[in-house]
N, C-alpha and C positions, 0 to 999 in steps of 0.2 A: 500602462496603468489599467487596473481593473475598473469595473463599473463603480466601485466605491472610491475610486481615485487613488488607491494605494498600490505602490509597486511591491510585488510579493517576491519572497525569496524561496528558492529551492536549494536544499542541501543534497548534493549528489555525492554519495559515498561509494568509492570504488577501490577495490584491492587489485584491479587490473587482471581479474580472472573471469568474471561474468559480465561486468558492466564496462563497456568501452564507449568511445565517442558516438558510435552509431546508436547506442542505447539512449544517450542524452539527446541526440537529434530527433529520436522518435517522440520526445516530449515537447518539442518546440511549439506545438499547437497550444500549449498552456500559456503562451504569451498573450493569447486572446483573453485569458482570464487574469492578466496582470502579472504573470511570472516573468519579469524581465531582469531578474538578478539570480545568477547561479553561483553557489559556493561549493567548490570542490573540496573533498576531504579524502585523504589517503592516510591510513594508520599503519605505521611500521610496528608490528608486534615484537615485543622484546625478545621472545625466544628465537626470532629470525636474525637477531644481531648479537646473539650470545654464543660464545665458543663452547663447544662440547668439552666434556671431561673436566669441567670446573676451572677452565683457564681464564674465565672472565669475559668482560664485555668487549665486543669488537667495534670500536669507534669508526674504523675505516669502512666497515660493512654498512654501518648506519649512514655514513656520508654517501656511499655509493648508491644505496637505495633511495636516499633523499633526492639525489641529483637525477636519477632515472625518472622518478615521479615528477620532478620539477620540469624536466624536458617535455614530458607528455602534457602536463597542465598548461605550459606556455603555448604549445601548439594548439591545444583545444581553445584556449582563451582567445588567441588571435582570430580564430574563425568566428567565435561568438561576438567579439568586438565589432567585426565587420557587419554583423547582423544587428548592431545597435544595442547589445545587451551589456549589463554590468557583470563583472566576474570577480570572485575572490577565491583564495585557495589556502588550504591548511595541509601541511605534511607533518605529522606528529608521531612520535614514538610513544607507545603505551598500549593500554587495553582498548580494543576497538569499540566495545559497547560504551564504556565510560567516555571515550572521546567523541562518539557520535552525540551523546546526550549533552556534554558540556559545550560542544560547538553549536549545536542546535539552539541551546539557550543563549549563548553569547551573541549569535547572529540573529536571534529572534526569527527563525525561519517559519514558513507557513506549510512546508511539506518536506519530509525526509524521503529520499529515494535511495534504496539500497538493494543489494542482491540477496540471495539466499545465504544465510550463515550456517553452514553445516559443520558439524564436528564429528570426530570418530565416534562410533556407537557407544563404546564403553565410557568415553569421557562425557557423552551427552546424558548418560544415566545419572550422573552426579551433577552436571552443570545445567541441565535443562536446555531449553531453546533460547538462543540469543534474541531471536525475533520477538518471542513472547516477553522476555525480560525487558527489551526495549520498549514495548508497548506499555508495560507496567510502570515504566519510569519516565515516560514523556507524555506531554499533552498534545504533541504535534502529530498529525496524521502521517502514517508511514506507508509508502508504496514499495512493496517487494516486487521489483520489476523483472519480468521475464520478457525480453523484447524479441526473442526468436520463437516463432510459432513452430509447432510440431512438424509442419510442412517444410520447414527450413526457411520460410519467408520472414521478413522482419515485420513485427507488429508496429506499423508506422504511426498509428493514432490510437493508443490504448484508452484514451478518454472518450472516444467517439461513440461507443455503444456499451456502456457499463451494465453489468448485471448487479442489482442491488438486493441483497438478501436481508430481510427484516424479521425480527422476532418480537416486535411491539414493545421493546424496552426503550429507556431514555437514550441509550447508546445508539439505537436505531434512529431515533429522532435526530441525534447529532449527525449521523451519516447522511440523512436526507438533507439537512440544512447545509452541510458542507458541499454536497453535490450540486445543490441549487446555485451555488456561486460559480459554477462552470457552464452556465447557460450558453455562453458564446463558443464553447468547445464541444459539448455533448450534442449529438444529433438525435439520439434515441436512448432511453433508459428502459431496461427490463426489470420490473419490480416483482420479486417473488417472496413467498413465505413457505418454509418447509415445516409441515406439521408431522408430528410423530404418529406412527400407526396406532398407538394407544388411544389417541384422541378420537379415532374413528371406530372403536371397538364396541360402540353402543349397538344394541339390537334394534333400536328405533331408527327407521329410515328418516323420519321427520327430524330427529335430533341431529343426525349426520348432516342432513341438508342445511339445517340451521347453522351448524358449525362452519360448513363450507361457505354459506352466504355471508356470515359475519366476517370471515377472513377476506372474502372477495371485496366486501364493502370497505374494509380497512385499506386493502391494496389499492382500490380505485381512488380513495381519498388522497393517497400519496401520489398516485399518477396525476390527479388533478392539479396538485401543487407544481409538478414539473411542466404540465401543459400550460399552466398560467404564465410561465416564463419562456414559453416557446420551445420546449423540449418535448418531442414525441415520446409517449410512454405506453407500455403494455404491462398487464399484470397477470401472474400465473400462480396457482397453488400447487405445490408438490407435497408428496407424502412419502416418508421413509427415512433412511439414514441421512442426517443433515449434510455431511461433507459430500457424500456420493451424489445426493440430489442437486446440490449447488453446482458441482462440476458437470453433471449431466445437463442441467438447465443452461449453463454457460455454453456448452457445446451445441445443444439443440437450437438455442436462440441466437447463435453466432455472435456472442458477446466478445468484446475486446478486453474486458477486465472484470474482476469480481470485487465487489465493495461490501463492507459490513462494519457495524460497530463491534467493539471488542468485549461486550458483556451481553448477558442474556437473562431471560426470565422464563418462567414456566409458560407454555409447555416445552420450550426449547432452552433449557437451562444451559448457560455458557455456550451459546451458539458459535461465537467467534473467539472463545477463550479456551485454552487448553488444547486438546488433541485436534479439534477442528481447525483452529487458527494455524496450528503448527503444520498440519497436513496441507492446507491450502497454500500457505506461504512457501513451504519448502518443496511440495510435490506437484501442485497444480501446474498445468501448462499455461495458465493465465496469470497475468500480473494481478496482484492482490493488494487492494487499497484498504487499510485498516484504520478506523477512526477510534482512538483511545477513549475509554469511558469518561476519563477526567477532563476531556476537552471541553472548554467553555464555548458555547455557541454564541457568536457575536453577530448581530444583525448588521448587514451592509447598508 
């Protein structure tokens, strides 16, 4: 149970390409925050069970893929049962995005964990990013999990030292409130704001310092909220390209994860929406936790 007395559910989406059982094991620290129920989801895409040259649907292939997934999930579930966790599983044929959304709603999950959904470049020009579309269509926080570090080591505790990127929007407030519920898991949070270079193009040194001071005060106010629940917090102001600076900050501050809301406002319009979210979710070496703008913040 979490501090609010609620058992929380995690939807673990795997196509058995990026996310395996060791990726799930790296999230077991979340039990301290009440995540004692895992729901597995594997989606068999229709084009993988359809015969070429117009010969129709391969029912035998669907059965084979279902059984392969079922064997894996039974094995995973047995280990989780031994740890005292509850487990559910879905093996479904259909569109992966639609099935993630419908399963998350049906199970009323508190977190969706998924891998990077990449498509061929030509197809993506027309279809866009599945990660972004998922964020637009769900109110549930989404963790795009990369559990293997560039060094080859497993990122065993991604929630231990998150880097929280803020743009002073309502979505940023949602991200802060969501992270505060992980006080039993997070040891330190690094809070940053990336200002555009245009913000500092004034000829007045006093004006530039006033902007810096204003942002630092806002960052420290957020840090104080984390300190109040026992989480160590540092604040830093960066200037430049949003995506590049967030990645740089995560590396410099030895973060284990990048966190942000999925909308923005001036001077950082669309900080985690559009190209920035897509790049971080699909290309960053760090797990990326994205809090949708339409998520309702509920006090625990």
